[in-house]
N, C-alpha and C positions, 0 to 999 in steps of 0.2 A: 394708387390711393384715391378713394372717392372724395368728393368735396365734403361730404359729411364727416369722413374720417379726418380730413385736414382740419376742419373746424373743431372737431372734438379734441384733437391733439393740441391745437393752439389754445383752446379754452382751458384745458388742463394746465398748460404752461402758465397762462395768465393767472389762474386761480392759485397756482403754487407760488408765483411771485407775490401775490397779495398776501398769502399766508405767511411767507417769510418776512415780508415788510411788517405785518402785524405783530409777528413774534418779536422782531427787533424793537418795535415801538411799545410793546406791552399791551397790545390791543387784541380784541377778538375779531377774526375774519367776518363774523356775522354782522359786524358793525358797518361793513363796506358793501355798498351797492355797486355792482358792475353794470355800467351803461355801455352796451355794445354800439359803437358809432358805425353805422352801415352805409355811410355816404359813398356813392359810386358803385355800390354793390346791389345786386338784384334782390327782389322780394324772395326769391328761392333761398338765398342765404339767410334771410330773416326767419323763414320757416324752419330751416335746419337748426338754427340757433335756438329757436323756441323748443324744438324737439329735444335739444340738449339741456334744457332747463333755464335758458336765459329768458328773463321776463321784462327787461328794460332795454329799449331801443332808442338810440339817439340819432338825430338827423340835423343837418345844418343848412339845407337848401330846399325850400318849399316846393320848387318845381319838380324835384325828384322825390321828395318825401311824400307828397300828397298821393300820387298814384300808388306808391309802394305800400303806404298804410292802408289804402283802399283794398289792395289785393290781399292784405293780411288782416282784414277786419274781423275775421272769424277766430283769430288767435287771442288768448288772454294776455295782452301786452300793454305795458305802459310806455307811451311815446314821449320822448323828451326832445324839445327843440333847443339845440345848443349853439346855433349860429347867430350871426347878427340879424336882427329882425326889423324890417321896415314896417311902418304903420299900415301901409296898404296891403300887407301880406297877413295881417293879424287874423282876419276872418277865416282865411284859408288854413292857416296853421292851427287854429283852434278847432278845426273839424276833426283833428286826430290827436294833437298834443295836449296832454293834461299837465305837463310841467314845462315851463319856459325858463331856461338857464340864463338868458342873455338880456335881462331888463336893465337898461343903462341910462334911461332918461325919462323925465316926467311925462313927456308926450306919449311915449310908448305905454306907460302905466294907464293913461287915460284911454287909449285905444283898446288895450286889453280888457279893461274894466267895462267899457261900453259893449264889447262883444260877449263878455262872460257873465255879466249881471243877469240874475234870474236863473242861472243854471243850478241843477241839483247839487253839483259838487263844484267848489271853487277851483280855479286854475292856480296851481302852485307856482309861484314866481320867485326867482332868485335874482338878487342884485349882482350884476356882473361888475366886478371891480377891476379897474385897470392897474396892473402892477408894473406897467412899462414906464420908462423915464418920460418926462414931460414932452421931449422933442419927438417921441415916437407917435405914430399916427396910423390909423387904418384898421386896428383890431378891435375897436369898441371897448366899452367899459367905462363906468363912472369914475371920476376922480375920487380919491379917498375921502376928501373933505365933503363930498356931496353924498356919500353913502347913507349917513343917518337920515337925511331928509327924504331920500328916495325910498329907503326901507319903510319910513313912516307913511309915505304916500301909498305904497303897495298894501301895507297893513290896513289902511283906512278905506281902500277902494272896494266898492261892491263887486262881488264875483271873483275876487282874488284872495289868495292866502300867501303871506310872506313865508317862504320856505327857508331862506338863508342867503348864502353868498356863493358866487362862482368866480373863478379867475383862471387865466392862462399864464404860465410862467413867461417872463420876458425872454425874448430871443437872445441866444448867445450868452446868457448869464447862468450862474449856478441857481437852480430852482429852489434850493433849500431856504435861503434867506427870504426869497419872495413869498414862499408858502408860509413861512413863519410870520411875515407881516399880515398875510391873509388871515391866519389864525387869530391874530390880535384884533383885526377888524371884525371877524366873525364873533368873537367874544363880546365886543362892544355892542354889536347888533343884538345878540342874545340877551344882554343885560336889559335892554329896553323891550325886547320881544322874545320871551323865553321859548316860544314854540319854533323859532327860526333856527333849527338845529342842523340844517344841511350845509355842508361845505363841499362844493363840487370843484375838485382840483385834481390834477394828475391825469396824464395821458400815457401812451405806450412807453415813452422814454423817461418819464419822471414820476411814475406812480409811487415808487418807494419813498421819495422825498415828500410827496403829498400826504401819504398815509402817516409818515412820521410827524407831520404837522397837523394832523387831525382830520384829514379829508374823510368824508362819509360816502362820497360818490366819486368814482373814477371813470373817465370817459375814454374807452379803449377802442381804437380802430385798427391801426396797422398790425399790432401784435396779435390781434385776434383774427382779422380777415385778410391780412396781406396788404401789399401796397395798393395805392389808389389806382382805379381804372379811369380812363378818359371818359368824360361825360359828353354824350352826343346831344346836341340841341341846346 
C-alpha cells in the first residue's frame, strides 16, 4: 500500500468517526473542521493530504513547522499553530500560521498583536483554557477565571480576531465532563463576543466526546498519520 493509500484510508476512517459522532449528537458533519496535526511528519504527507482534500494543517513546534510550511507554500492551506507558544517565536510562527489555538496569557496577546498589526487579515486567536486540576502543570492554558479578561484583550488587540476557545482534556480522566465545562466557558465567551464561535477540542482518542459537547474543530494526528516519528535536531 502506498503512503497516499494509507492516508486516504485513514482519512476515510476519521471522517466516518466524525459523521457517527455528529449523528449521535444531532449535528451536521459540515459543522466540524478537521485540523490534520502533522507534527513529526514530512512535508510530503502534507502534500498528499492536500491532494485528498484536507485544507487545515496543525503544527505545535515552530522549528519543524516553519520549513514544512515553506515547502508547501504553493498549496491552498490554512496553517494552525496548536502548541505552546513562546513570545520569542511569535514572529516566526506568524510567517505561516493564520490561526493560533494556544493563547493563554496577556503577554502573548501583546506579542501577537505587535507582529500582526497592520496586516490585511487579522490573526485568528483562541483562548487556550486549562481543564487540568490546579496541581497539574506544564500543558499551558489560562485558568477558567482568567478567560474573560484574556478574551477581551484579544478582541481589543490590533491585528487579532477572537476566534473562541481551545482545550485539551485532562490526562487520565473521562473527557466528557471536561469538554462539557469547556462548552459552558465557550458559551460565556460568545455571550460577550458573538463572533467567537470556535471550540477547538478533541483529538484522536476523544473526538466523539468533544463533538458531543459542541466542538467545531478537532485536531487529529495519530488516527490520521500514524504514531509519532522521532524528531531529529
